[in-house]
C-alpha positions as YAML, in Angstrom:
chain: A
units: angstrom
residues:
- id: 1
  name: MET
  ca: [-180.66, -115.34, 114.55]
- id: 2
  name: ARG
  ca: [-180.18, -118.04, 117.20]
- id: 3
  name: ARG
  ca: [-179.58, -116.84, 120.71]
- id: 4
  name: ASN
  ca: [-177.77, -119.07, 123.06]
- id: 5
  name: GLY
  ca: [-178.81, -119.02, 126.93]
- id: 6
  name: ALA
  ca: [-181.27, -116.58, 128.78]
- id: 7
  name: GLY
  ca: [-181.17, -112.96, 127.75]
- id: 8
  name: GLY
  ca: [-179.61, -113.78, 124.23]
- id: 9
  name: ARG
  ca: [-175.86, -113.73, 125.86]
- id: 10
  name: PRO
  ca: [-173.49, -116.26, 125.13]
- id: 11
  name: PRO
  ca: [-172.55, -118.38, 127.98]
- id: 12
  name: ARG
  ca: [-169.36, -117.57, 129.98]
- id: 13
  name: ARG
  ca: [-166.37, -119.66, 129.61]
- id: 14
  name: LYS
  ca: [-165.30, -121.18, 132.78]
- id: 15
  name: GLU
  ca: [-161.14, -121.50, 133.26]
- id: 16
  name: PRO
  ca: [-160.33, -124.59, 134.58]
- id: 17
  name: ILE
  ca: [-159.60, -124.74, 138.03]
- id: 18
  name: PRO
  ca: [-156.41, -126.76, 138.94]
- id: 19
  name: ASN
  ca: [-156.01, -129.25, 141.56]
- id: 20
  name: PRO
  ca: [-155.19, -127.56, 144.82]
- id: 21
  name: GLN
  ca: [-152.67, -129.82, 146.10]
- id: 22
  name: LEU
  ca: [-150.87, -130.03, 142.73]
- id: 23
  name: ALA
  ca: [-150.94, -126.14, 142.41]
- id: 24
  name: GLU
  ca: [-149.25, -126.14, 146.00]
- id: 25
  name: ILE
  ca: [-146.67, -128.71, 144.89]
- id: 26
  name: LEU
  ca: [-145.73, -126.96, 141.70]
- id: 27
  name: SER
  ca: [-145.58, -123.44, 143.40]
- id: 28
  name: ALA
  ca: [-143.47, -125.06, 146.03]
- id: 29
  name: THR
  ca: [-141.19, -126.78, 143.47]
- id: 30
  name: LEU
  ca: [-140.91, -123.71, 141.63]
- id: 31
  name: LEU
  ca: [-139.66, -121.43, 144.68]
- id: 32
  name: VAL
  ca: [-137.06, -123.95, 145.75]
- id: 33
  name: LEU
  ca: [-135.75, -124.07, 142.07]
- id: 34
  name: VAL
  ca: [-135.76, -120.42, 142.18]
- id: 35
  name: LEU
  ca: [-133.93, -120.14, 145.38]
- id: 36
  name: ALA
  ca: [-131.44, -122.57, 144.46]
- id: 37
  name: CYS
  ca: [-130.52, -120.86, 141.41]
- id: 38
  name: ALA
  ca: [-130.13, -117.40, 143.23]
- id: 39
  name: VAL
  ca: [-127.50, -119.19, 145.52]
- id: 40
  name: ILE
  ca: [-125.74, -121.43, 142.99]
- id: 41
  name: ARG
  ca: [-126.16, -119.15, 139.99]
- id: 42
  name: PRO
  ca: [-125.42, -121.65, 137.32]
- id: 43
  name: PHE
  ca: [-123.14, -120.24, 134.47]
- id: 44
  name: GLY
  ca: [-123.49, -116.93, 136.30]
- id: 45
  name: TRP
  ca: [-127.11, -116.51, 135.26]
- id: 46
  name: PRO
  ca: [-128.64, -113.50, 137.05]
- id: 47
  name: GLU
  ca: [-131.76, -114.71, 139.28]
- id: 48
  name: ALA
  ca: [-134.24, -113.52, 136.60]
- id: 49
  name: VAL
  ca: [-133.27, -115.92, 133.84]
- id: 50
  name: VAL
  ca: [-134.99, -118.65, 136.10]
- id: 51
  name: ALA
  ca: [-137.45, -116.51, 138.14]
- id: 52
  name: VAL
  ca: [-139.50, -115.02, 135.27]
- id: 53
  name: PRO
  ca: [-140.10, -118.32, 133.55]
- id: 54
  name: ALA
  ca: [-140.92, -119.83, 136.73]
- id: 55
  name: ALA
  ca: [-143.63, -117.10, 137.20]
- id: 56
  name: VAL
  ca: [-145.00, -117.63, 133.82]
- id: 57
  name: LEU
  ca: [-145.49, -121.18, 134.28]
- id: 58
  name: ALA
  ca: [-147.34, -120.75, 137.43]
- id: 59
  name: ILE
  ca: [-149.87, -118.64, 135.75]
- id: 60
  name: VAL
  ca: [-149.94, -120.83, 132.49]
- id: 61
  name: THR
  ca: [-150.56, -123.96, 134.61]
- id: 62
  name: GLY
  ca: [-153.14, -122.07, 136.75]
- id: 63
  name: ALA
  ca: [-151.29, -122.66, 139.89]
- id: 64
  name: ILE
  ca: [-152.00, -118.71, 140.28]
- id: 65
  name: SER
  ca: [-154.44, -116.88, 138.26]
- id: 66
  name: LEU
  ca: [-153.61, -114.07, 136.13]
- id: 67
  name: ASP
  ca: [-155.68, -111.62, 138.08]
- id: 68
  name: ASP
  ca: [-154.15, -112.66, 141.29]
- id: 69
  name: ALA
  ca: [-150.59, -112.33, 139.82]
- id: 70
  name: LEU
  ca: [-151.49, -108.62, 138.43]
- id: 71
  name: ALA
  ca: [-152.80, -107.48, 141.83]
- id: 72
  name: GLY
  ca: [-149.77, -108.91, 143.71]
- id: 73
  name: ALA
  ca: [-147.48, -106.99, 141.26]
- id: 74
  name: GLU
  ca: [-149.72, -103.93, 141.55]
- id: 75
  name: ARG
  ca: [-149.36, -104.02, 145.34]
- id: 76
  name: LEU
  ca: [-145.69, -104.86, 145.65]
- id: 77
  name: GLY
  ca: [-144.62, -102.92, 142.65]
- id: 78
  name: PRO
  ca: [-144.04, -99.48, 144.43]
- id: 79
  name: VAL
  ca: [-142.26, -101.49, 147.29]
- id: 80
  name: ILE
  ca: [-139.92, -103.06, 144.61]
- id: 81
  name: GLY
  ca: [-139.31, -99.70, 142.69]
- id: 82
  name: PHE
  ca: [-138.55, -97.96, 146.11]
- id: 83
  name: LEU
  ca: [-136.11, -100.75, 147.08]
- id: 84
  name: ALA
  ca: [-134.46, -100.45, 143.66]
- id: 85
  name: ALA
  ca: [-133.86, -96.73, 144.10]
- id: 86
  name: VAL
  ca: [-132.28, -97.32, 147.40]
- id: 87
  name: LEU
  ca: [-129.81, -99.79, 145.68]
- id: 88
  name: VAL
  ca: [-129.17, -97.04, 143.02]
- id: 89
  name: LEU
  ca: [-128.59, -94.33, 145.77]
- id: 90
  name: ALA
  ca: [-126.15, -96.90, 147.87]
- id: 91
  name: GLN
  ca: [-124.22, -97.50, 144.34]
- id: 92
  name: LEU
  ca: [-124.03, -93.64, 143.47]
- id: 93
  name: CYS
  ca: [-122.56, -93.34, 147.20]
- id: 94
  name: ASP
  ca: [-119.90, -95.52, 146.40]
- id: 95
  name: ASP
  ca: [-119.15, -94.03, 142.88]
- id: 96
  name: GLU
  ca: [-118.71, -90.77, 145.01]
- id: 97
  name: GLY
  ca: [-116.34, -92.35, 147.61]
- id: 98
  name: LEU
  ca: [-118.47, -92.42, 150.50]
- id: 99
  name: PHE
  ca: [-117.16, -96.02, 151.57]
- id: 100
  name: GLN
  ca: [-113.57, -95.13, 150.85]
- id: 101
  name: ALA
  ca: [-114.04, -92.00, 153.04]
- id: 102
  name: CYS
  ca: [-115.37, -94.08, 155.85]
- id: 103
  name: GLY
  ca: [-112.62, -96.51, 155.52]
- id: 104
  name: ALA
  ca: [-110.01, -93.62, 155.78]
- id: 105
  name: TRP
  ca: [-111.89, -92.13, 158.92]
- id: 106
  name: MET
  ca: [-111.89, -95.40, 160.76]
- id: 107
  name: ALA
  ca: [-108.05, -96.08, 159.40]
- id: 108
  name: ARG
  ca: [-106.88, -92.62, 161.00]
- id: 109
  name: THR
  ca: [-108.77, -92.68, 164.30]
- id: 110
  name: ALA
  ca: [-108.24, -96.32, 165.06]
- id: 111
  name: ALA
  ca: [-104.44, -96.34, 163.98]
- id: 112
  name: GLY
  ca: [-102.67, -98.00, 167.00]
- id: 113
  name: ARG
  ca: [-105.85, -99.14, 168.82]
- id: 114
  name: PRO
  ca: [-107.49, -102.29, 167.06]
- id: 115
  name: ARG
  ca: [-110.29, -102.62, 169.30]
- id: 116
  name: ARG
  ca: [-111.52, -99.04, 168.61]
- id: 117
  name: LEU
  ca: [-111.87, -100.31, 165.19]
- id: 118
  name: LEU
  ca: [-114.82, -102.63, 166.25]
- id: 119
  name: VAL
  ca: [-116.64, -99.61, 167.76]
- id: 120
  name: GLN
  ca: [-116.40, -97.91, 164.48]
- id: 121
  name: VAL
  ca: [-117.45, -100.70, 162.39]
- id: 122
  name: PHE
  ca: [-120.30, -100.92, 164.50]
- id: 123
  name: LEU
  ca: [-121.35, -97.49, 164.27]
- id: 124
  name: ALA
  ca: [-120.62, -97.13, 160.48]
- id: 125
  name: ALA
  ca: [-122.51, -100.60, 159.89]
- id: 126
  name: SER
  ca: [-125.52, -99.39, 161.96]
- id: 127
  name: ALA
  ca: [-125.78, -95.98, 160.03]
- id: 128
  name: ILE
  ca: [-125.30, -97.64, 156.52]
- id: 129
  name: THR
  ca: [-127.62, -100.27, 157.09]
- id: 130
  name: ALA
  ca: [-130.48, -98.14, 158.43]
- id: 131
  name: VAL
  ca: [-130.14, -95.62, 155.61]
- id: 132
  name: LEU
  ca: [-128.98, -97.54, 152.68]
- id: 133
  name: GLY
  ca: [-130.11, -101.15, 153.35]
- id: 134
  name: LEU
  ca: [-128.12, -104.28, 154.46]
- id: 135
  name: ASP
  ca: [-127.06, -105.13, 150.77]
- id: 136
  name: ALA
  ca: [-124.99, -101.79, 150.88]
- id: 137
  name: THR
  ca: [-123.29, -102.91, 154.28]
- id: 138
  name: VAL
  ca: [-122.67, -106.43, 152.78]
- id: 139
  name: VAL
  ca: [-121.57, -105.66, 149.30]
- id: 140
  name: LEU
  ca: [-120.03, -102.07, 149.71]
- id: 141
  name: LEU
  ca: [-118.69, -101.77, 153.32]
- id: 142
  name: THR
  ca: [-117.28, -105.15, 153.93]
- id: 143
  name: PRO
  ca: [-114.49, -104.85, 151.49]
- id: 144
  name: VAL
  ca: [-113.74, -101.35, 152.83]
- id: 145
  name: VAL
  ca: [-113.62, -102.85, 156.61]
- id: 146
  name: PHE
  ca: [-111.39, -105.80, 155.41]
- id: 147
  name: ALA
  ca: [-108.94, -103.49, 153.69]
- id: 148
  name: THR
  ca: [-108.70, -100.97, 156.64]
- id: 149
  name: ALA
  ca: [-108.26, -103.59, 159.14]
- id: 150
  name: ALA
  ca: [-105.32, -104.87, 156.97]
- id: 151
  name: ARG
  ca: [-103.90, -101.40, 157.03]
- id: 152
  name: ILE
  ca: [-103.66, -100.84, 160.57]
- id: 153
  name: GLY
  ca: [-102.61, -104.05, 161.64]
- id: 154
  name: ALA
  ca: [-105.62, -105.79, 162.90]
- id: 155
  name: ARG
  ca: [-107.09, -108.89, 161.85]
- id: 156
  name: PRO
  ca: [-110.02, -108.71, 159.56]
- id: 157
  name: LYS
  ca: [-112.12, -111.58, 161.08]
- id: 158
  name: PRO
  ca: [-114.13, -109.95, 163.94]
- id: 159
  name: ARG
  ca: [-114.67, -106.63, 161.75]
- id: 160
  name: VAL
  ca: [-115.86, -108.56, 158.37]
- id: 161
  name: TYR
  ca: [-118.28, -110.88, 160.57]
- id: 162
  name: ALA
  ca: [-119.43, -107.70, 162.59]
- id: 163
  name: CYS
  ca: [-120.65, -106.36, 158.96]
- id: 164
  name: THR
  ca: [-122.47, -109.39, 158.03]
- id: 165
  name: HIS
  ca: [-123.99, -109.94, 161.22]
- id: 166
  name: LEU
  ca: [-125.10, -105.99, 161.48]
- id: 167
  name: SER
  ca: [-126.38, -106.03, 158.18]
- id: 168
  name: ASN
  ca: [-129.38, -108.08, 159.49]
- id: 169
  name: THR
  ca: [-129.47, -106.72, 163.13]
- id: 170
  name: THR
  ca: [-129.36, -103.11, 162.49]
- id: 171
  name: SER
  ca: [-131.53, -103.44, 159.46]
- id: 172
  name: LEU
  ca: [-134.86, -103.09, 162.17]
- id: 173
  name: LEU
  ca: [-135.05, -99.51, 162.31]
- id: 174
  name: LEU
  ca: [-136.35, -97.94, 159.17]
- id: 175
  name: PRO
  ca: [-138.58, -99.25, 156.48]
- id: 176
  name: VAL
  ca: [-136.04, -98.96, 153.77]
- id: 177
  name: SER
  ca: [-133.23, -101.00, 155.66]
- id: 178
  name: ASN
  ca: [-134.63, -104.14, 154.02]
- id: 179
  name: LEU
  ca: [-137.25, -105.77, 151.95]
- id: 180
  name: THR
  ca: [-139.04, -107.27, 154.82]
- id: 181
  name: ASN
  ca: [-139.45, -104.11, 156.63]
- id: 182
  name: LEU
  ca: [-140.92, -102.52, 153.66]
- id: 183
  name: LEU
  ca: [-143.37, -105.29, 153.23]
- id: 184
  name: ALA
  ca: [-144.43, -105.08, 156.64]
- id: 185
  name: PHE
  ca: [-144.50, -101.16, 156.51]
- id: 186
  name: VAL
  ca: [-147.11, -101.42, 153.51]
- id: 187
  name: ALA
  ca: [-149.05, -104.24, 155.00]
- id: 188
  name: GLY
  ca: [-149.28, -102.55, 158.61]
- id: 189
  name: GLY
  ca: [-150.50, -99.05, 157.61]
- id: 190
  name: LEU
  ca: [-147.62, -97.35, 159.76]
- id: 191
  name: GLY
  ca: [-146.33, -94.21, 159.30]
- id: 192
  name: PHE
  ca: [-142.52, -93.93, 158.45]
- id: 193
  name: THR
  ca: [-141.97, -92.15, 161.59]
- id: 194
  name: ARG
  ca: [-144.17, -94.51, 163.65]
- id: 195
  name: PHE
  ca: [-142.30, -97.39, 162.28]
- id: 196
  name: ALA
  ca: [-138.92, -95.97, 163.29]
- id: 197
  name: ALA
  ca: [-140.14, -95.20, 166.81]
- id: 198
  name: LEU
  ca: [-141.48, -98.70, 167.25]
- id: 199
  name: MET
  ca: [-138.20, -100.24, 166.19]
- id: 200
  name: ALA
  ca: [-135.50, -98.03, 167.93]
- id: 201
  name: LEU
  ca: [-135.46, -99.60, 171.21]
- id: 202
  name: PRO
  ca: [-135.26, -103.04, 169.86]
- id: 203
  name: TRP
  ca: [-132.59, -102.02, 167.29]
- id: 204
  name: ALA
  ca: [-130.29, -100.28, 170.03]
- id: 205
  name: ALA
  ca: [-130.84, -103.30, 172.28]
- id: 206
  name: ALA
  ca: [-129.89, -105.94, 169.51]
- id: 207
  name: ILE
  ca: [-126.84, -103.80, 168.63]
- id: 208
  name: ALA
  ca: [-125.62, -103.42, 172.31]
- id: 209
  name: VAL
  ca: [-126.03, -107.44, 173.09]
- id: 210
  name: GLU
  ca: [-124.21, -108.28, 169.74]
- id: 211
  name: TYR
  ca: [-121.44, -105.67, 170.51]
- id: 212
  name: LEU
  ca: [-120.80, -107.40, 173.98]
- id: 213
  name: VAL
  ca: [-120.97, -110.96, 172.46]
- id: 214
  name: PHE
  ca: [-118.29, -109.82, 169.83]
- id: 215
  name: ARG
  ca: [-116.01, -108.28, 172.35]
- id: 216
  name: ARG
  ca: [-116.19, -111.55, 174.34]
- id: 217
  name: PHE
  ca: [-116.30, -114.11, 171.27]
- id: 218
  name: PHE
  ca: [-113.37, -112.50, 169.62]
- id: 219
  name: ALA
  ca: [-111.33, -111.15, 172.47]
- id: 220
  name: THR
  ca: [-108.25, -113.04, 171.07]
- id: 221
  name: ASP
  ca: [-108.38, -111.69, 167.38]
- id: 222
  name: LEU
  ca: [-109.17, -108.23, 168.63]
- id: 223
  name: ASP
  ca: [-105.99, -108.06, 170.56]
- id: 224
  name: ALA
  ca: [-103.71, -109.95, 167.91]
- id: 225
  name: GLY
  ca: [-101.90, -108.67, 164.88]
- id: 226
  name: ALA
  ca: [-102.80, -108.50, 161.47]
- id: 227
  name: LEU
  ca: [-102.84, -111.50, 158.83]
- id: 228
  name: ALA
  ca: [-99.75, -112.17, 156.97]
- id: 229
  name: PRO
  ca: [-99.93, -110.66, 153.57]
- id: 230
  name: ALA
  ca: [-99.69, -114.39, 152.12]
- id: 231
  name: ASP
  ca: [-102.86, -115.07, 154.13]
- id: 232
  name: VAL
  ca: [-105.02, -112.05, 153.14]
- id: 233
  name: PRO
  ca: [-105.92, -113.57, 149.63]
- id: 234
  name: GLY
  ca: [-106.85, -116.64, 151.45]
- id: 235
  name: ALA
  ca: [-109.24, -115.20, 153.82]
- id: 236
  name: ALA
  ca: [-110.96, -113.02, 151.13]
- id: 237
  name: HIS
  ca: [-111.45, -116.39, 149.16]
- id: 238
  name: GLY
  ca: [-113.21, -117.74, 152.26]
- id: 239
  name: ALA
  ca: [-115.25, -114.47, 152.97]
- id: 240
  name: PHE
  ca: [-116.37, -114.47, 149.42]
- id: 241
  name: ALA
  ca: [-117.70, -117.78, 149.51]
- id: 242
  name: GLY
  ca: [-119.36, -117.76, 153.03]
- id: 243
  name: LEU
  ca: [-120.46, -114.40, 153.28]
- id: 244
  name: LEU
  ca: [-121.87, -113.65, 149.47]
- id: 245
  name: GLY
  ca: [-122.79, -117.35, 148.57]
- id: 246
  name: ARG
  ca: [-120.66, -116.95, 145.50]
- id: 247
  name: GLY
  ca: [-118.13, -119.49, 145.91]
- id: 248
  name: HIS
  ca: [-117.76, -121.38, 142.39]
- id: 249
  name: PRO
  ca: [-115.50, -124.31, 141.21]
- id: 250
  name: ALA
  ca: [-112.38, -123.47, 139.02]
- id: 251
  name: TRP
  ca: [-114.32, -124.09, 135.72]
- id: 252
  name: HIS
  ca: [-116.84, -121.49, 136.42]
- id: 253
  name: ARG
  ca: [-117.07, -118.31, 134.69]
- id: 254
  name: PRO
  ca: [-119.66, -115.91, 136.26]
- id: 255
  name: ALA
  ca: [-121.23, -113.21, 134.10]
- id: 256
  name: GLU
  ca: [-119.43, -109.84, 133.94]
- id: 257
  name: GLY
  ca: [-119.50, -107.88, 137.01]
- id: 258
  name: TRP
  ca: [-121.26, -110.55, 139.09]
- id: 259
  name: GLY
  ca: [-119.86, -113.27, 141.28]
- id: 260
  name: LYS
  ca: [-116.06, -112.38, 140.88]
- id: 261
  name: ASP
  ca: [-114.03, -113.66, 143.86]
- id: 262
  name: PRO
  ca: [-112.00, -110.79, 145.49]
- id: 263
  name: GLY
  ca: [-109.30, -113.27, 146.46]
- id: 264
  name: THR
  ca: [-107.87, -113.66, 142.87]
- id: 265
  name: ARG
  ca: [-107.85, -109.89, 142.41]
- id: 266
  name: LEU
  ca: [-106.17, -109.23, 145.90]
- id: 267
  name: GLU
  ca: [-103.22, -111.84, 144.65]
- id: 268
  name: HIS
  ca: [-102.35, -109.90, 141.50]
- id: 269
  name: LEU
  ca: [-102.73, -106.53, 143.41]
- id: 270
  name: ALA
  ca: [-100.40, -107.79, 146.12]
- id: 271
  name: ALA
  ca: [-97.91, -108.69, 143.42]
- id: 272
  name: THR
  ca: [-98.03, -105.50, 141.58]
- id: 273
  name: SER
  ca: [-97.99, -103.59, 144.79]
- id: 274
  name: ALA
  ca: [-94.96, -105.28, 145.82]
- id: 275
  name: ARG
  ca: [-93.11, -104.81, 142.55]
- id: 276
  name: GLN
  ca: [-93.98, -100.88, 142.51]
- id: 277
  name: LEU
  ca: [-93.23, -100.44, 146.07]
- id: 278
  name: LEU
  ca: [-89.69, -101.87, 145.82]
- id: 279
  name: GLN
  ca: [-89.46, -99.57, 142.63]
- id: 280
  name: ASP
  ca: [-90.45, -96.53, 144.37]
- id: 281
  name: ALA
  ca: [-87.97, -97.11, 147.27]
- id: 282
  name: ALA
  ca: [-84.92, -97.81, 145.00]
- id: 283
  name: ASP
  ca: [-85.95, -94.52, 143.15]
- id: 284
  name: ARG
  ca: [-86.05, -92.39, 146.26]
- id: 285
  name: LEU
  ca: [-82.77, -94.02, 147.53]
- id: 286
  name: ASP
  ca: [-81.11, -92.98, 144.43]
- id: 287
  name: ARG
  ca: [-78.07, -95.05, 144.82]
- id: 288
  name: PRO
  ca: [-77.13, -98.79, 143.94]
- id: 289
  name: CYS
  ca: [-79.07, -101.33, 145.88]
- id: 290
  name: THR
  ca: [-80.38, -104.79, 146.20]
- id: 291
  name: ARG
  ca: [-84.05, -105.22, 145.99]
- id: 292
  name: THR
  ca: [-85.52, -108.61, 147.73]
- id: 293
  name: GLU
  ca: [-89.36, -109.77, 147.51]
- id: 294
  name: ARG
  ca: [-90.26, -111.60, 150.63]
- id: 295
  name: THR
  ca: [-93.68, -112.98, 151.70]
- id: 296
  name: GLY
  ca: [-94.60, -113.83, 155.27]
- id: 297
  name: ARG
  ca: [-95.90, -112.06, 158.38]
- id: 298
  name: VAL
  ca: [-94.51, -108.56, 157.80]
- id: 299
  name: GLU
  ca: [-92.61, -108.00, 161.12]
- id: 300
  name: ARG
  ca: [-91.15, -111.47, 161.21]
- id: 301
  name: GLU
  ca: [-89.64, -111.07, 157.72]
- id: 302
  name: ALA
  ca: [-88.18, -107.62, 158.67]
- id: 303
  name: VAL
  ca: [-86.58, -108.99, 161.49]
- id: 304
  name: ALA
  ca: [-85.13, -111.93, 159.35]
- id: 305
  name: ALA
  ca: [-83.91, -109.72, 156.75]
- id: 306
  name: ALA
  ca: [-82.08, -107.43, 159.14]
- id: 307
  name: GLU
  ca: [-80.16, -110.18, 160.46]
- id: 308
  name: GLY
  ca: [-76.48, -109.37, 159.93]
- id: 309
  name: GLY
  ca: [-77.15, -105.91, 158.87]
- id: 310
  name: ASP
  ca: [-75.41, -102.71, 160.13]
- id: 311
  name: LEU
  ca: [-78.82, -100.65, 160.57]
- id: 312
  name: LEU
  ca: [-82.46, -100.79, 160.05]
- id: 313
  name: ILE
  ca: [-84.24, -97.66, 159.32]
- id: 314
  name: LEU
  ca: [-87.90, -98.29, 160.67]
- id: 315
  name: VAL
  ca: [-90.63, -95.62, 159.94]
- id: 316
  name: ARG
  ca: [-93.48, -95.29, 162.64]
- id: 317
  name: ASP
  ca: [-96.67, -96.83, 161.59]
- id: 318
  name: GLY
  ca: [-99.19, -96.33, 164.22]
- id: 319
  name: ASP
  ca: [-100.87, -93.11, 165.31]
- id: 320
  name: ARG
  ca: [-98.86, -90.37, 163.96]
- id: 321
  name: THR
  ca: [-100.92, -87.54, 165.40]
- id: 322
  name: HIS
  ca: [-99.58, -88.00, 168.86]
- id: 323
  name: LEU
  ca: [-96.11, -88.44, 170.49]
- id: 324
  name: GLY
  ca: [-95.80, -91.66, 172.38]
- id: 325
  name: PRO
  ca: [-96.30, -95.65, 172.25]
- id: 326
  name: HIS
  ca: [-99.23, -95.50, 170.18]
- id: 327
  name: SER
  ca: [-97.38, -94.06, 167.14]
- id: 328
  name: LEU
  ca: [-95.76, -97.54, 166.58]
- id: 329
  name: GLY
  ca: [-98.39, -100.04, 165.26]
- id: 330
  name: PRO
  ca: [-98.12, -103.94, 166.20]
- id: 331
  name: ALA
  ca: [-95.87, -104.53, 163.38]
- id: 332
  name: ALA
  ca: [-93.11, -101.90, 163.87]
- id: 333
  name: ARG
  ca: [-93.31, -102.84, 168.13]
- id: 334
  name: PHE
  ca: [-92.45, -106.27, 167.20]
- id: 335
  name: VAL
  ca: [-89.52, -105.20, 165.00]
- id: 336
  name: VAL
  ca: [-88.26, -102.58, 167.42]
- id: 337
  name: ASP
  ca: [-88.46, -105.63, 170.37]
- id: 338
  name: HIS
  ca: [-86.64, -108.23, 168.40]
- id: 339
  name: VAL
  ca: [-84.37, -106.76, 165.29]
- id: 340
  name: PRO
  ca: [-81.00, -108.18, 165.57]
- id: 341
  name: CYS
  ca: [-79.10, -104.98, 164.60]
- id: 342
  name: PRO
  ca: [-79.15, -101.13, 165.46]
- id: 343
  name: ALA
  ca: [-82.46, -99.67, 164.53]
- id: 344
  name: LEU
  ca: [-83.15, -95.95, 163.74]
- id: 345
  name: LEU
  ca: [-86.70, -94.87, 164.35]
- id: 346
  name: VAL
  ca: [-88.01, -92.14, 162.14]
- id: 347
  name: TRP
  ca: [-91.36, -90.28, 161.36]
- id: 348
  name: PRO
  ca: [-92.41, -90.17, 157.81]
- id: 349
  name: GLU
  ca: [-93.85, -86.48, 158.06]
- id: 350
  name: PRO
  ca: [-92.92, -83.64, 160.56]
- id: 351
  name: PRO
  ca: [-93.57, -85.12, 163.98]
- id: 352
  name: PRO
  ca: [-96.47, -83.71, 166.28]
- id: 353
  name: GLY
  ca: [-95.87, -81.20, 168.94]
- id: 354
  name: LEU
  ca: [-94.83, -81.69, 172.62]
- id: 355
  name: PRO
  ca: [-98.44, -80.82, 173.53]
- id: 356
  name: THR
  ca: [-99.63, -84.17, 172.39]
- id: 357
  name: MET
  ca: [-97.19, -85.84, 174.69]
- id: 358
  name: PRO
  ca: [-99.19, -88.51, 177.11]
- id: 359
  name: PRO
  ca: [-99.58, -87.02, 180.46]
- id: 360
  name: PRO
  ca: [-97.35, -88.24, 183.19]
- id: 361
  name: PRO
  ca: [-98.90, -90.87, 185.76]
- id: 362
  name: PRO
  ca: [-100.80, -89.50, 188.86]
- id: 363
  name: ARG
  ca: [-98.31, -89.52, 191.86]
- id: 364
  name: HIS
  ca: [-99.49, -92.04, 194.37]
- id: 365
  name: THR
  ca: [-98.73, -90.84, 198.02]
- id: 366
  name: VAL
  ca: [-98.07, -93.38, 200.85]
...
């Protein structure tokens, strides 16, 4: 038997070593391609449709060795698995109504006080981002904040922008808050509590600075009334395209569950809700009536519809847990000040007691 080489062992086959410059160019090109597809999402494809073949191509061409790829997967596997578990937990919280309950709390405690809603958004977004991650704030909390602002008569713009900014700012605190933290946590060898202790002060300082910036930059929007109902779908279209990076041409049909523009859904919901609201009102009135559907700013449309009328019955729309001016929201206040006919102001439920009345102003002595 013929032996090859010293010691009788066959010579080891050497793997071809790619040109380092070509390997870097190929890796960079594949990275840009994957990122572009993640943002554009052609034909509604998920990112894996492009990312997985790109990774295989990088290994096959030798831009990265199989051993290095397996070592990287082994090192990052637990991190990615933990991140996936956090995303599942956030979705379960949404299914159980956590974010809807958060919206109800904000609407109840900020009714008649639009500026207070910004504080509540900062509190909610900071806590949710720190515990459930920035994706939960952007994808699950932001739509709730948008709806809550419209519900209490506040402009959604500063609150929605706060959600998206805070999803980055407040993700400093814990390793689970974003993927970059997880990577740094694994590479740095810090304990969980040590990591949180190091980031607590920068986290709190960043939130405080951002709050002051928002109070100044959005001062006009914070005090202004809500968007007109006709403007809400358009604002949702813009928020969807700008904040989530999912704007698509009209011919595009995204995959089920991905890339759906909420503006279109809001348009359908608004039309259905208007018809149902008028039908419920006619049923409760239980007498012949004329139903009129109008589109525009609710307070101005109410004033215009009351022109020439004998009586306008108006329900308080603010903080109905206390007597006083805050029981009227911005829309009802505008109608009371401008309606061209007698108006009857009523409580939709039994009114609160006299102890909830604001105290008298302090006496000033000369």
